[in-house]
N, C-alpha and C positions, 0 to 999 in steps of 0.2 A: 453526405454532405455536412454532418454534424460532426463526423470524425475527421474530416479533412480540416475543417475550421478549428477542432482541438488541437491537432496536430501544428497547424500554423501558428496557433496561441502560443504552444508550447516551445515552438522554434523560436519565437519573438522571445519569450520570457528567457529561453537557455541564452540567446545572444545577449540578453539586458543583463542578465546573472553575470556572465563572463565578462563584459565588457565593464561592468560595475567593481567588480572584484578585481580587475587588473589595474584600473585606475586607482582604487583605493589601496591596493598592495603597494603600487608606487609613492603614495603619499604615507606609507606604515600603517594603514587600516585593514580593510576587509581582505579575505582570501577566499580562493574557491577551491572545491576538491572534488574528486571522483570517488566512487563507490561501487562495488558489486559485491553480490554473495549469495546465499542460499536461504531459501523459505520454508518454514515446515507451517502448512496453512490447514484449517479448518473451517466449515460450516457449522455453527451452532444456530440451535432454536428451536421450533415447533414448526410440525407440518400436519394438518388435519388435526390438531390436538394433541398429538405424540412428538416427545422430544426426538430431536434430531440424533443419531448416534453414528454419526459419519467418523472416519477415520484421516489422521493427518496426510497430507500429501505434500511432496516434495516440489517445489517451484524455485523461482531464481528473481533476483532484484538488481537492477543498474541504473547508476543516474548520477548526477552533478549536486553540489549545494553551495551556498556562499555562507562563509562566516563572517558575521558583522560584530565587532566588537561594541559592547552596551555599557559595560563596567570592568573593573579589575577581575580577569578570570571570568566574567560571565559575556555569552554571545546570544545573538539570535542567528539562526539556522535555518534558512529557507532554501528549499529544493525541489527538484525536478526526478521522478523515479517510475522507471518503468518495473512493474511488478506482477510475476503470475499468483494467482490465488486459486482457492478450489478445495474439494476433499475429494475423499475415497469414498464408496458405499459401504456401509458395514458389512454387508451380507456378499459383497463381491469385490475383491480387490482389483477386478479387471474393468470396473464402471467409475469413471472419474470426473468431477466437474473442474473444467479449466476455465479460469477468468481472468483475462488480461488488463491489468490497470495502469493508467498513467495518473500518479500521484502527484500533490503536492503537500509535502511535510514542511511543518513550520515549528522548529523545535527551539527551546531555550537550553542551552548548554553551559554548564559549570565543569571549568577547566583548572582544576588546582594543580600544581605542580608535584609530581610525584617520581621521585629518582632523577634521571635522565630527561624525562618526557613529563606528558600530562595525562592524570586520569579525565575521562568523561564521563560525564553524567548529566542525562538531559531528558526532558519530557515536553511535550507539545501537541497539538491536533494535527490531523492530515486531512485532505481532500482528495476523494479517487474519482476517475471516470473512466468506465468501461470501455474498453475499446473492440471486444470481441470476445468470445469463447466457445467451448464447445464441449457437450458430454460425449467421452468414448466410452465404448463398451464393447462387448464380443460380438453383438450385433451390428456395429456401425458406430460412425459418427453423426451427431446431430448438433447442428448449430444453434447456440444459445440465441433467443430472440429479446429484445431489449423495449421494456414497456413499463410505465408506472402504474397502470390500473388495466384491469381486464373486467370484462362483464361476465355474468353468470354462465352465459353460452360460451365464452370462452374458458370456461376454467380448465379444460383439457390440456390447455397451452401452459398451464401455472409450472408445471414439472421443469421445463426448459425456457422459462421468462424469468427474467431479471431486471431491478431499475438499472439505469445507468451509473447514477450517482451513489458515492460512499462516502463516509467520513466517520472519523473516531479518534482515538489517542495513541500516541507513541511513548515508550518508554525505551530508554539506551543507556546503557554501559559499556565501556571501553578503555582502551589506552593508547595514547598517541605517542609515538616515541619520537626520540631528536631528529630523527631521518625523514619526521613528516609522514611515514607510514603508519597505519592506526589498524587496531582489531577490535570490532564491535558487536556486541548481543545486543538485539532489539527485540521487545514485544509489543504486538499491536491489537488492542481492542477496537472492533467496529463496533461503533454506537448506531448505525443506521440500518434499517431493515430492506433488505436489499430485494424482498419478494414484493413482487405488484399487488396492490390493493384489489382485491376481488369482490365485487358486489354480493353480497349476503353472507360475507364469510368474515367474521369476528379477527381482526388482527391479531389480537394474543394468540389464536390458534393458527397463525400462518405466518412465521415472521423469523428469517433468518440474518445471522450478522457474521460478517468475515472476522476471524481471528486467528493469532498465530504469532510465531516467533522466528528469528533470522540469525544469520551470524554472516557477518561481512568482513572485507578488507578493503581500506580506502588509502588514498594520497592526498595531500594537500600541498597546492602551488603556491 
């Protein structure tokens, strides 16, 4: 039910973004764009007091954004993004954590003229909601469970349980050509501990954050 509600809210936001951008574009203001690309993600932190030594996993991202002018060459760029995150186990490339998120990035973008196009420099926060996920291995797939807190008796569920919500910060640099096509490199640092709280376990010894970077192509209408 929660997933359906999030999907409905996202669809409403998507329609609102596009309608707003189209109306503003007619008045010479906001525009909307589409973007898709490749993620290189990892899960960093500690488990049972030991640093996680996972490897980068390849994923993808796709979504839309609206660009609202704030001042000359400065823009606010909220968006909606479907993105796949996770990591590979350090000791076994065949074991992977896959977590799919719906994200709301809100970037502040500086677009100075450079050549025939515009340089893209941006930063801002993001909010994420996990839609689902799996741990894939040679022994089969395990569906991830989502919970914010586990009792001591449920500690065996901890390796395949994560919190639904994530948040962090974005950085981006790229170039938008005069044709409105763009190429972008972005980095992301998760600030939320996506591990559930476990009774009797110090959160300093049990925390995991999403981190990664990506390359994407976009087009602005």
